[in-house]
mmCIF file of the N, C-alpha and C atoms, coordinates in Angstrom:
data_MODEL
# 
_entry.id   MODEL 
# 
loop_
_atom_site.group_PDB 
_atom_site.id 
_atom_site.type_symbol 
_atom_site.label_atom_id 
_atom_site.label_alt_id 
_atom_site.label_comp_id 
_atom_site.label_asym_id 
_atom_site.label_entity_id 
_atom_site.label_seq_id 
_atom_site.pdbx_PDB_ins_code 
_atom_site.Cartn_x 
_atom_site.Cartn_y 
_atom_site.Cartn_z 
_atom_site.occupancy 
_atom_site.B_iso_or_equiv 
_atom_site.pdbx_formal_charge 
_atom_site.auth_seq_id 
_atom_site.auth_comp_id 
_atom_site.auth_asym_id 
_atom_site.auth_atom_id 
_atom_site.pdbx_PDB_model_num 
ATOM 1   N N  . MET A 1 1  ? 0.819  -1.201 0.000   1.00 0.00 ? 1  MET A N  1 
ATOM 2   C CA . MET A 1 1  ? 0.000  0.000  0.000   1.00 0.00 ? 1  MET A CA 1 
ATOM 3   C C  . MET A 1 1  ? 0.862  1.264  0.000   1.00 0.00 ? 1  MET A C  1 
ATOM 4   N N  . ILE A 1 2  ? 1.871  1.294  0.850   1.00 0.00 ? 2  ILE A N  1 
ATOM 5   C CA . ILE A 1 2  ? 2.762  2.449  0.907   1.00 0.00 ? 2  ILE A CA 1 
ATOM 6   C C  . ILE A 1 2  ? 3.488  2.615  -0.418  1.00 0.00 ? 2  ILE A C  1 
ATOM 7   N N  . TYR A 1 3  ? 3.872  1.504  -1.022  1.00 0.00 ? 3  TYR A N  1 
ATOM 8   C CA . TYR A 1 3  ? 4.552  1.541  -2.314  1.00 0.00 ? 3  TYR A CA 1 
ATOM 9   C C  . TYR A 1 3  ? 3.664  2.188  -3.372  1.00 0.00 ? 3  TYR A C  1 
ATOM 10  N N  . LYS A 1 4  ? 2.385  1.827  -3.402  1.00 0.00 ? 4  LYS A N  1 
ATOM 11  C CA . LYS A 1 4  ? 1.452  2.392  -4.380  1.00 0.00 ? 4  LYS A CA 1 
ATOM 12  C C  . LYS A 1 4  ? 1.259  3.886  -4.147  1.00 0.00 ? 4  LYS A C  1 
ATOM 13  N N  . MET A 1 5  ? 1.214  4.289  -2.880  1.00 0.00 ? 5  MET A N  1 
ATOM 14  C CA . MET A 1 5  ? 1.079  5.707  -2.565  1.00 0.00 ? 5  MET A CA 1 
ATOM 15  C C  . MET A 1 5  ? 2.311  6.473  -3.026  1.00 0.00 ? 5  MET A C  1 
ATOM 16  N N  . HIS A 1 6  ? 3.475  5.889  -2.845  1.00 0.00 ? 6  HIS A N  1 
ATOM 17  C CA . HIS A 1 6  ? 4.724  6.523  -3.276  1.00 0.00 ? 6  HIS A CA 1 
ATOM 18  C C  . HIS A 1 6  ? 4.753  6.657  -4.795  1.00 0.00 ? 6  HIS A C  1 
ATOM 19  N N  . ILE A 1 7  ? 4.341  5.623  -5.493  1.00 0.00 ? 7  ILE A N  1 
ATOM 20  C CA . ILE A 1 7  ? 4.299  5.648  -6.958  1.00 0.00 ? 7  ILE A CA 1 
ATOM 21  C C  . ILE A 1 7  ? 3.332  6.737  -7.430  1.00 0.00 ? 7  ILE A C  1 
ATOM 22  N N  . ALA A 1 8  ? 2.168  6.818  -6.806  1.00 0.00 ? 8  ALA A N  1 
ATOM 23  C CA . ALA A 1 8  ? 1.173  7.827  -7.197  1.00 0.00 ? 8  ALA A CA 1 
ATOM 24  C C  . ALA A 1 8  ? 1.701  9.235  -6.945  1.00 0.00 ? 8  ALA A C  1 
ATOM 25  N N  . ALA A 1 9  ? 2.346  9.446  -5.811  1.00 0.00 ? 9  ALA A N  1 
ATOM 26  C CA . ALA A 1 9  ? 2.909  10.769 -5.493  1.00 0.00 ? 9  ALA A CA 1 
ATOM 27  C C  . ALA A 1 9  ? 4.016  11.122 -6.473  1.00 0.00 ? 9  ALA A C  1 
ATOM 28  N N  . SER A 1 10 ? 4.841  10.158 -6.821  1.00 0.00 ? 10 SER A N  1 
ATOM 29  C CA . SER A 1 10 ? 5.914  10.391 -7.789  1.00 0.00 ? 10 SER A CA 1 
ATOM 30  C C  . SER A 1 10 ? 5.349  10.749 -9.158  1.00 0.00 ? 10 SER A C  1 
ATOM 31  N N  . ARG A 1 11 ? 4.280  10.091 -9.540  1.00 0.00 ? 11 ARG A N  1 
ATOM 32  C CA . ARG A 1 11 ? 3.639  10.370 -10.833 1.00 0.00 ? 11 ARG A CA 1 
ATOM 33  C C  . ARG A 1 11 ? 3.095  11.793 -10.865 1.00 0.00 ? 11 ARG A C  1 
ATOM 34  N N  . VAL A 1 12 ? 2.441  12.209 -9.809  1.00 0.00 ? 12 VAL A N  1 
ATOM 35  C CA . VAL A 1 12 ? 1.879  13.558 -9.734  1.00 0.00 ? 12 VAL A CA 1 
ATOM 36  C C  . VAL A 1 12 ? 3.010  14.587 -9.796  1.00 0.00 ? 12 VAL A C  1 
ATOM 37  N N  . GLU A 1 13 ? 4.069  14.342 -9.063  1.00 0.00 ? 13 GLU A N  1 
ATOM 38  C CA . GLU A 1 13 ? 5.210  15.257 -9.068  1.00 0.00 ? 13 GLU A CA 1 
ATOM 39  C C  . GLU A 1 13 ? 5.831  15.334 -10.464 1.00 0.00 ? 13 GLU A C  1 
ATOM 40  N N  . GLY A 1 14 ? 5.977  14.204 -11.111 1.00 0.00 ? 14 GLY A N  1 
ATOM 41  C CA . GLY A 1 14 ? 6.542  14.172 -12.461 1.00 0.00 ? 14 GLY A CA 1 
ATOM 42  C C  . GLY A 1 14 ? 5.669  14.898 -13.466 1.00 0.00 ? 14 GLY A C  1 
ATOM 43  N N  . GLU A 1 15 ? 4.364  14.747 -13.333 1.00 0.00 ? 15 GLU A N  1 
ATOM 44  C CA . GLU A 1 15 ? 3.439  15.443 -14.229 1.00 0.00 ? 15 GLU A CA 1 
ATOM 45  C C  . GLU A 1 15 ? 3.526  16.950 -14.035 1.00 0.00 ? 15 GLU A C  1 
ATOM 46  N N  . ALA A 1 16 ? 3.630  17.394 -12.794 1.00 0.00 ? 16 ALA A N  1 
ATOM 47  C CA . ALA A 1 16 ? 3.743  18.824 -12.508 1.00 0.00 ? 16 ALA A CA 1 
ATOM 48  C C  . ALA A 1 16 ? 5.039  19.383 -13.088 1.00 0.00 ? 16 ALA A C  1 
ATOM 49  N N  . GLU A 1 17 ? 6.127  18.642 -12.937 1.00 0.00 ? 17 GLU A N  1 
ATOM 50  C CA . GLU A 1 17 ? 7.408  19.088 -13.494 1.00 0.00 ? 17 GLU A CA 1 
ATOM 51  C C  . GLU A 1 17 ? 7.347  19.150 -15.010 1.00 0.00 ? 17 GLU A C  1 
ATOM 52  N N  . GLY A 1 18 ? 6.701  18.178 -15.623 1.00 0.00 ? 18 GLY A N  1 
ATOM 53  C CA . GLY A 1 18 ? 6.557  18.166 -17.071 1.00 0.00 ? 18 GLY A CA 1 
ATOM 54  C C  . GLY A 1 18 ? 5.714  19.324 -17.569 1.00 0.00 ? 18 GLY A C  1 
ATOM 55  N N  . GLU A 1 19 ? 4.651  19.631 -16.858 1.00 0.00 ? 19 GLU A N  1 
ATOM 56  C CA . GLU A 1 19 ? 3.790  20.750 -17.233 1.00 0.00 ? 19 GLU A CA 1 
ATOM 57  C C  . GLU A 1 19 ? 4.552  22.070 -17.132 1.00 0.00 ? 19 GLU A C  1 
ATOM 58  N N  . LEU A 1 20 ? 5.313  22.240 -16.059 1.00 0.00 ? 20 LEU A N  1 
ATOM 59  C CA . LEU A 1 20 ? 6.100  23.458 -15.874 1.00 0.00 ? 20 LEU A CA 1 
ATOM 60  C C  . LEU A 1 20 ? 7.152  23.598 -16.976 1.00 0.00 ? 20 LEU A C  1 
ATOM 61  N N  . LYS A 1 21 ? 7.800  22.500 -17.320 1.00 0.00 ? 21 LYS A N  1 
ATOM 62  C CA . LYS A 1 21 ? 8.791  22.538 -18.393 1.00 0.00 ? 21 LYS A CA 1 
ATOM 63  C C  . LYS A 1 21 ? 8.128  22.928 -19.716 1.00 0.00 ? 21 LYS A C  1 
ATOM 64  N N  . GLY A 1 22 ? 6.948  22.406 -19.968 1.00 0.00 ? 22 GLY A N  1 
ATOM 65  C CA . GLY A 1 22 ? 6.219  22.752 -21.180 1.00 0.00 ? 22 GLY A CA 1 
ATOM 66  C C  . GLY A 1 22 ? 5.829  24.220 -21.219 1.00 0.00 ? 22 GLY A C  1 
ATOM 67  N N  . GLN A 1 23 ? 5.410  24.757 -20.090 1.00 0.00 ? 23 GLN A N  1 
ATOM 68  C CA . GLN A 1 23 ? 5.062  26.182 -20.015 1.00 0.00 ? 23 GLN A CA 1 
ATOM 69  C C  . GLN A 1 23 ? 6.286  27.045 -20.285 1.00 0.00 ? 23 GLN A C  1 
ATOM 70  N N  . ALA A 1 24 ? 7.415  26.681 -19.691 1.00 0.00 ? 24 ALA A N  1 
ATOM 71  C CA . ALA A 1 24 ? 8.648  27.445 -19.887 1.00 0.00 ? 24 ALA A CA 1 
ATOM 72  C C  . ALA A 1 24 ? 9.085  27.379 -21.347 1.00 0.00 ? 24 ALA A C  1 
ATOM 73  N N  . THR A 1 25 ? 8.981  26.210 -21.949 1.00 0.00 ? 25 THR A N  1 
ATOM 74  C CA . THR A 1 25 ? 9.362  26.049 -23.350 1.00 0.00 ? 25 THR A CA 1 
ATOM 75  C C  . THR A 1 25 ? 8.488  26.914 -24.253 1.00 0.00 ? 25 THR A C  1 
ATOM 76  N N  . LEU A 1 26 ? 7.189  26.914 -24.012 1.00 0.00 ? 26 LEU A N  1 
ATOM 77  C CA . LEU A 1 26 ? 6.280  27.725 -24.813 1.00 0.00 ? 26 LEU A CA 1 
ATOM 78  C C  . LEU A 1 26 ? 6.563  29.215 -24.623 1.00 0.00 ? 26 LEU A C  1 
ATOM 79  N N  . LEU A 1 27 ? 6.779  29.633 -23.387 1.00 0.00 ? 27 LEU A N  1 
ATOM 80  C CA . LEU A 1 27 ? 7.074  31.039 -23.133 1.00 0.00 ? 27 LEU A CA 1 
ATOM 81  C C  . LEU A 1 27 ? 8.352  31.454 -23.849 1.00 0.00 ? 27 LEU A C  1 
ATOM 82  N N  . LEU A 1 28 ? 9.385  30.633 -23.794 1.00 0.00 ? 28 LEU A N  1 
ATOM 83  C CA . LEU A 1 28 ? 10.634 30.957 -24.480 1.00 0.00 ? 28 LEU A CA 1 
ATOM 84  C C  . LEU A 1 28 ? 10.420 31.065 -25.991 1.00 0.00 ? 28 LEU A C  1 
ATOM 85  N N  . LYS A 1 29 ? 9.611  30.205 -26.535 1.00 0.00 ? 29 LYS A N  1 
ATOM 86  C CA . LYS A 1 29 ? 9.313  30.263 -27.974 1.00 0.00 ? 29 LYS A CA 1 
ATOM 87  C C  . LYS A 1 29 ? 8.606  31.572 -28.308 1.00 0.00 ? 29 LYS A C  1 
ATOM 88  N N  . LEU A 1 30 ? 7.611  31.931 -27.513 1.00 0.00 ? 30 LEU A N  1 
ATOM 89  C CA . LEU A 1 30 ? 6.875  33.165 -27.757 1.00 0.00 ? 30 LEU A CA 1 
ATOM 90  C C  . LEU A 1 30 ? 7.764  34.398 -27.585 1.00 0.00 ? 30 LEU A C  1 
ATOM 91  N N  . LEU A 1 31 ? 8.618  34.384 -26.582 1.00 0.00 ? 31 LEU A N  1 
ATOM 92  C CA . LEU A 1 31 ? 9.550  35.502 -26.391 1.00 0.00 ? 31 LEU A CA 1 
ATOM 93  C C  . LEU A 1 31 ? 10.461 35.648 -27.601 1.00 0.00 ? 31 LEU A C  1 
ATOM 94  N N  . GLY A 1 32 ? 10.954 34.537 -28.103 1.00 0.00 ? 32 GLY A N  1 
ATOM 95  C CA . GLY A 1 32 ? 11.818 34.570 -29.275 1.00 0.00 ? 32 GLY A CA 1 
ATOM 96  C C  . GLY A 1 32 ? 11.096 35.091 -30.509 1.00 0.00 ? 32 GLY A C  1 
ATOM 97  N N  . LEU A 1 33 ? 9.863  34.668 -30.703 1.00 0.00 ? 33 LEU A N  1 
ATOM 98  C CA . LEU A 1 33 ? 9.089  35.133 -31.849 1.00 0.00 ? 33 LEU A CA 1 
ATOM 99  C C  . LEU A 1 33 ? 8.770  36.625 -31.752 1.00 0.00 ? 33 LEU A C  1 
ATOM 100 N N  . ARG A 1 34 ? 8.503  37.077 -30.543 1.00 0.00 ? 34 ARG A N  1 
ATOM 101 C CA . ARG A 1 34 ? 8.094  38.475 -30.352 1.00 0.00 ? 34 ARG A CA 1 
ATOM 102 C C  . ARG A 1 34 ? 9.269  39.438 -30.307 1.00 0.00 ? 34 ARG A C  1 
ATOM 103 N N  . PHE A 1 35 ? 10.365 39.028 -29.639 1.00 0.00 ? 35 PHE A N  1 
ATOM 104 C CA . PHE A 1 35 ? 11.460 39.959 -29.383 1.00 0.00 ? 35 PHE A CA 1 
ATOM 105 C C  . PHE A 1 35 ? 12.794 39.546 -29.997 1.00 0.00 ? 35 PHE A C  1 
ATOM 106 N N  . GLY A 1 36 ? 12.833 38.440 -30.681 1.00 0.00 ? 36 GLY A N  1 
ATOM 107 C CA . GLY A 1 36 ? 14.090 37.971 -31.267 1.00 0.00 ? 36 GLY A CA 1 
ATOM 108 C C  . GLY A 1 36 ? 14.810 37.020 -30.321 1.00 0.00 ? 36 GLY A C  1 
ATOM 109 N N  . SER A 1 37 ? 16.071 36.812 -30.592 1.00 0.00 ? 37 SER A N  1 
ATOM 110 C CA . SER A 1 37 ? 16.878 35.854 -29.837 1.00 0.00 ? 37 SER A CA 1 
ATOM 111 C C  . SER A 1 37 ? 16.824 36.107 -28.331 1.00 0.00 ? 37 SER A C  1 
ATOM 112 N N  . VAL A 1 38 ? 16.666 35.040 -27.577 1.00 0.00 ? 38 VAL A N  1 
ATOM 113 C CA . VAL A 1 38 ? 16.611 35.115 -26.113 1.00 0.00 ? 38 VAL A CA 1 
ATOM 114 C C  . VAL A 1 38 ? 17.965 34.668 -25.568 1.00 0.00 ? 38 VAL A C  1 
ATOM 115 N N  . SER A 1 39 ? 18.555 35.495 -24.730 1.00 0.00 ? 39 SER A N  1 
ATOM 116 C CA . SER A 1 39 ? 19.885 35.211 -24.189 1.00 0.00 ? 39 SER A CA 1 
ATOM 117 C C  . SER A 1 39 ? 19.872 33.996 -23.268 1.00 0.00 ? 39 SER A C  1 
ATOM 118 N N  . PRO A 1 40 ? 21.036 33.375 -23.096 1.00 0.00 ? 40 PRO A N  1 
ATOM 119 C CA . PRO A 1 40 ? 21.122 32.245 -22.167 1.00 0.00 ? 40 PRO A CA 1 
ATOM 120 C C  . PRO A 1 40 ? 20.706 32.606 -20.736 1.00 0.00 ? 40 PRO A C  1 
ATOM 121 N N  . SER A 1 41 ? 20.984 33.827 -20.309 1.00 0.00 ? 41 SER A N  1 
ATOM 122 C CA . SER A 1 41 ? 20.614 34.216 -18.942 1.00 0.00 ? 41 SER A CA 1 
ATOM 123 C C  . SER A 1 41 ? 19.090 34.310 -18.799 1.00 0.00 ? 41 SER A C  1 
ATOM 124 N N  . ILE A 1 42 ? 18.415 34.803 -19.842 1.00 0.00 ? 42 ILE A N  1 
ATOM 125 C CA . ILE A 1 42 ? 16.949 34.851 -19.804 1.00 0.00 ? 42 ILE A CA 1 
ATOM 126 C C  . ILE A 1 42 ? 16.382 33.438 -19.867 1.00 0.00 ? 42 ILE A C  1 
ATOM 127 N N  . ARG A 1 43 ? 16.975 32.581 -20.700 1.00 0.00 ? 43 ARG A N  1 
ATOM 128 C CA . ARG A 1 43 ? 16.539 31.177 -20.765 1.00 0.00 ? 43 ARG A CA 1 
ATOM 129 C C  . ARG A 1 43 ? 16.631 30.529 -19.386 1.00 0.00 ? 43 ARG A C  1 
ATOM 130 N N  . ALA A 1 44 ? 17.747 30.750 -18.710 1.00 0.00 ? 44 ALA A N  1 
ATOM 131 C CA . ALA A 1 44 ? 17.934 30.171 -17.373 1.00 0.00 ? 44 ALA A CA 1 
ATOM 132 C C  . ALA A 1 44 ? 16.899 30.721 -16.400 1.00 0.00 ? 44 ALA A C  1 
ATOM 133 N N  . ARG A 1 45 ? 16.637 32.007 -16.499 1.00 0.00 ? 45 ARG A N  1 
ATOM 134 C CA . ARG A 1 45 ? 15.654 32.633 -15.601 1.00 0.00 ? 45 ARG A CA 1 
ATOM 135 C C  . ARG A 1 45 ? 14.263 32.031 -15.810 1.00 0.00 ? 45 ARG A C  1 
ATOM 136 N N  . VAL A 1 46 ? 13.888 31.829 -17.069 1.00 0.00 ? 46 VAL A N  1 
ATOM 137 C CA . VAL A 1 46 ? 12.564 31.270 -17.370 1.00 0.00 ? 46 VAL A CA 1 
ATOM 138 C C  . VAL A 1 46 ? 12.473 29.810 -16.947 1.00 0.00 ? 46 VAL A C  1 
ATOM 139 N N  . THR A 1 47 ? 13.511 29.025 -17.238 1.00 0.00 ? 47 THR A N  1 
ATOM 140 C CA . THR A 1 47 ? 13.431 27.591 -16.939 1.00 0.00 ? 47 THR A CA 1 
ATOM 141 C C  . THR A 1 47 ? 13.507 27.275 -15.452 1.00 0.00 ? 47 THR A C  1 
ATOM 142 N N  . THR A 1 48 ? 13.929 28.234 -14.650 1.00 0.00 ? 48 THR A N  1 
ATOM 143 C CA . THR A 1 48 ? 13.984 28.011 -13.202 1.00 0.00 ? 48 THR A CA 1 
ATOM 144 C C  . THR A 1 48 ? 12.874 28.750 -12.443 1.00 0.00 ? 48 THR A C  1 
ATOM 145 N N  . ALA A 1 49 ? 12.000 29.420 -13.185 1.00 0.00 ? 49 ALA A N  1 
ATOM 146 C CA . ALA A 1 49 ? 10.929 30.204 -12.553 1.00 0.00 ? 49 ALA A CA 1 
ATOM 147 C C  . ALA A 1 49 ? 9.824  29.314 -12.004 1.00 0.00 ? 49 ALA A C  1 
ATOM 148 N N  . LYS A 1 50 ? 9.131  29.837 -11.042 1.00 0.00 ? 50 LYS A N  1 
ATOM 149 C CA . LYS A 1 50 ? 7.953  29.178 -10.470 1.00 0.00 ? 50 LYS A CA 1 
ATOM 150 C C  . LYS A 1 50 ? 6.777  29.323 -11.445 1.00 0.00 ? 50 LYS A C  1 
ATOM 151 N N  . PRO A 1 51 ? 5.802  28.428 -11.369 1.00 0.00 ? 51 PRO A N  1 
ATOM 152 C CA . PRO A 1 51 ? 4.652  28.494 -12.283 1.00 0.00 ? 51 PRO A CA 1 
ATOM 153 C C  . PRO A 1 51 ? 3.926  29.843 -12.269 1.00 0.00 ? 51 PRO A C  1 
ATOM 154 N N  . GLU A 1 52 ? 3.799  30.440 -11.106 1.00 0.00 ? 52 GLU A N  1 
ATOM 155 C CA . GLU A 1 52 ? 3.103  31.722 -10.997 1.00 0.00 ? 52 GLU A CA 1 
ATOM 156 C C  . GLU A 1 52 ? 3.837  32.808 -11.777 1.00 0.00 ? 52 GLU A C  1 
ATOM 157 N N  . GLN A 1 53 ? 5.166  32.768 -11.740 1.00 0.00 ? 53 GLN A N  1 
ATOM 158 C CA . GLN A 1 53 ? 5.960  33.759 -12.450 1.00 0.00 ? 53 GLN A CA 1 
ATOM 159 C C  . GLN A 1 53 ? 5.840  33.576 -13.959 1.00 0.00 ? 53 GLN A C  1 
ATOM 160 N N  . ILE A 1 54 ? 5.874  32.335 -14.405 1.00 0.00 ? 54 ILE A N  1 
ATOM 161 C CA . ILE A 1 54 ? 5.718  32.063 -15.836 1.00 0.00 ? 54 ILE A CA 1 
ATOM 162 C C  . ILE A 1 54 ? 4.358  32.549 -16.318 1.00 0.00 ? 54 ILE A C  1 
ATOM 163 N N  . ASP A 1 55 ? 3.321  32.339 -15.528 1.00 0.00 ? 55 ASP A N  1 
ATOM 164 C CA . ASP A 1 55 ? 1.984  32.825 -15.888 1.00 0.00 ? 55 ASP A CA 1 
ATOM 165 C C  . ASP A 1 55 ? 1.968  34.348 -16.010 1.00 0.00 ? 55 ASP A C  1 
ATOM 166 N N  . ALA A 1 56 ? 2.594  35.029 -15.067 1.00 0.00 ? 56 ALA A N  1 
ATOM 167 C CA . ALA A 1 56 ? 2.636  36.497 -15.105 1.00 0.00 ? 56 ALA A CA 1 
ATOM 168 C C  . ALA A 1 56 ? 3.365  36.987 -16.354 1.00 0.00 ? 56 ALA A C  1 
ATOM 169 N N  . TRP A 1 57 ? 4.490  36.372 -16.669 1.00 0.00 ? 57 TRP A N  1 
ATOM 170 C CA . TRP A 1 57 ? 5.236  36.762 -17.867 1.00 0.00 ? 57 TRP A CA 1 
ATOM 171 C C  . TRP A 1 57 ? 4.419  36.481 -19.125 1.00 0.00 ? 57 TRP A C  1 
ATOM 172 N N  . ALA A 1 58 ? 3.742  35.353 -19.151 1.00 0.00 ? 58 ALA A N  1 
ATOM 173 C CA . ALA A 1 58 ? 2.947  34.989 -20.323 1.00 0.00 ? 58 ALA A CA 1 
ATOM 174 C C  . ALA A 1 58 ? 1.834  36.013 -20.570 1.00 0.00 ? 58 ALA A C  1 
ATOM 175 N N  . GLU A 1 59 ? 1.244  36.519 -19.511 1.00 0.00 ? 59 GLU A N  1 
ATOM 176 C CA . GLU A 1 59 ? 0.217  37.545 -19.662 1.00 0.00 ? 59 GLU A CA 1 
ATOM 177 C C  . GLU A 1 59 ? 0.809  38.846 -20.197 1.00 0.00 ? 59 GLU A C  1 
ATOM 178 N N  . GLN A 1 60 ? 2.000  39.179 -19.753 1.00 0.00 ? 60 GLN A N  1 
ATOM 179 C CA . GLN A 1 60 ? 2.640  40.432 -20.158 1.00 0.00 ? 60 GLN A CA 1 
ATOM 180 C C  . GLN A 1 60 ? 3.109  40.426 -21.609 1.00 0.00 ? 60 GLN A C  1 
ATOM 181 N N  . ILE A 1 61 ? 3.378  39.265 -22.153 1.00 0.00 ? 61 ILE A N  1 
ATOM 182 C CA . ILE A 1 61 ? 3.933  39.193 -23.502 1.00 0.00 ? 61 ILE A CA 1 
ATOM 183 C C  . ILE A 1 61 ? 2.990  39.802 -24.540 1.00 0.00 ? 61 ILE A C  1 
ATOM 184 N N  . LEU A 1 62 ? 1.707  39.823 -24.248 1.00 0.00 ? 62 LEU A N  1 
ATOM 185 C CA . LEU A 1 62 ? 0.737  40.359 -25.205 1.00 0.00 ? 62 LEU A CA 1 
ATOM 186 C C  . LEU A 1 62 ? 0.737  41.885 -25.261 1.00 0.00 ? 62 LEU A C  1 
ATOM 187 N N  . THR A 1 63 ? 1.106  42.537 -24.179 1.00 0.00 ? 63 THR A N  1 
ATOM 188 C CA . THR A 1 63 ? 1.010  43.998 -24.126 1.00 0.00 ? 63 THR A CA 1 
ATOM 189 C C  . THR A 1 63 ? 2.340  44.709 -23.981 1.00 0.00 ? 63 THR A C  1 
ATOM 190 N N  . ALA A 1 64 ? 3.376  44.009 -23.581 1.00 0.00 ? 64 ALA A N  1 
ATOM 191 C CA . ALA A 1 64 ? 4.670  44.643 -23.353 1.00 0.00 ? 64 ALA A CA 1 
ATOM 192 C C  . ALA A 1 64 ? 5.329  45.037 -24.677 1.00 0.00 ? 64 ALA A C  1 
ATOM 193 N N  . ALA A 1 65 ? 6.014  46.149 -24.666 1.00 0.00 ? 65 ALA A N  1 
ATOM 194 C CA . ALA A 1 65 ? 6.718  46.627 -25.861 1.00 0.00 ? 65 ALA A CA 1 
ATOM 195 C C  . ALA A 1 65 ? 8.128  46.048 -25.951 1.00 0.00 ? 65 ALA A C  1 
ATOM 196 N N  . THR A 1 66 ? 8.681  45.619 -24.810 1.00 0.00 ? 66 THR A N  1 
ATOM 197 C CA . THR A 1 66 ? 10.044 45.104 -24.784 1.00 0.00 ? 66 THR A CA 1 
ATOM 198 C C  . THR A 1 66 ? 10.124 43.849 -23.921 1.00 0.00 ? 66 THR A C  1 
ATOM 199 N N  . LEU A 1 67 ? 11.192 43.105 -24.111 1.00 0.00 ? 67 LEU A N  1 
ATOM 200 C CA . LEU A 1 67 ? 11.431 41.926 -23.283 1.00 0.00 ? 67 LEU A CA 1 
ATOM 201 C C  . LEU A 1 67 ? 11.592 42.316 -21.823 1.00 0.00 ? 67 LEU A C  1 
ATOM 202 N N  . ASP A 1 68 ? 12.250 43.439 -21.564 1.00 0.00 ? 68 ASP A N  1 
ATOM 203 C CA . ASP A 1 68 ? 12.417 43.900 -20.185 1.00 0.00 ? 68 ASP A CA 1 
ATOM 204 C C  . ASP A 1 68 ? 11.074 44.169 -19.514 1.00 0.00 ? 68 ASP A C  1 
ATOM 205 N N  . GLU A 1 69 ? 10.117 44.694 -20.281 1.00 0.00 ? 69 GLU A N  1 
ATOM 206 C CA . GLU A 1 69 ? 8.784  44.939 -19.719 1.00 0.00 ? 69 GLU A CA 1 
ATOM 207 C C  . GLU A 1 69 ? 8.095  43.622 -19.359 1.00 0.00 ? 69 GLU A C  1 
ATOM 208 N N  . VAL A 1 70 ? 8.274  42.604 -20.173 1.00 0.00 ? 70 VAL A N  1 
ATOM 209 C CA . VAL A 1 70 ? 7.690  41.295 -19.877 1.00 0.00 ? 70 VAL A CA 1 
ATOM 210 C C  . VAL A 1 70 ? 8.246  40.793 -18.552 1.00 0.00 ? 70 VAL A C  1 
ATOM 211 N N  . LEU A 1 71 ? 9.565  40.832 -18.429 1.00 0.00 ? 71 LEU A N  1 
ATOM 212 C CA . LEU A 1 71 ? 10.214 40.249 -17.259 1.00 0.00 ? 71 LEU A CA 1 
ATOM 213 C C  . LEU A 1 71 ? 10.120 41.097 -16.015 1.00 0.00 ? 71 LEU A C  1 
ATOM 214 N N  . ALA A 1 72 ? 9.613  42.307 -16.148 1.00 0.00 ? 72 ALA A N  1 
ATOM 215 C CA . ALA A 1 72 ? 9.411  43.168 -14.971 1.00 0.00 ? 72 ALA A CA 1 
ATOM 216 C C  . ALA A 1 72 ? 8.182  42.750 -14.189 1.00 0.00 ? 72 ALA A C  1 
ATOM 217 N N  . ALA A 1 73 ? 7.317  41.964 -14.804 1.00 0.00 ? 73 ALA A N  1 
ATOM 218 C CA . ALA A 1 73 ? 6.072  41.551 -14.156 1.00 0.00 ? 73 ALA A CA 1 
ATOM 219 C C  . ALA A 1 73 ? 6.322  40.591 -13.018 1.00 0.00 ? 73 ALA A C  1 
# 
């Protein structure tokens, strides 16, 4: 029983990590399309961000005039 609970918890954690990675990948793609090449430091910042931060940046990408404005959110 404990083994099954551990497996289920691991699966949920893995799914959350996969979803976050997918969000970061999509945001980086959109940033590149909107503002051009994304620096390695910005890539690192996005890939290590919390889900809430990625959501905030994703909302800003539609109205921000610059990459700096997106990341100020």
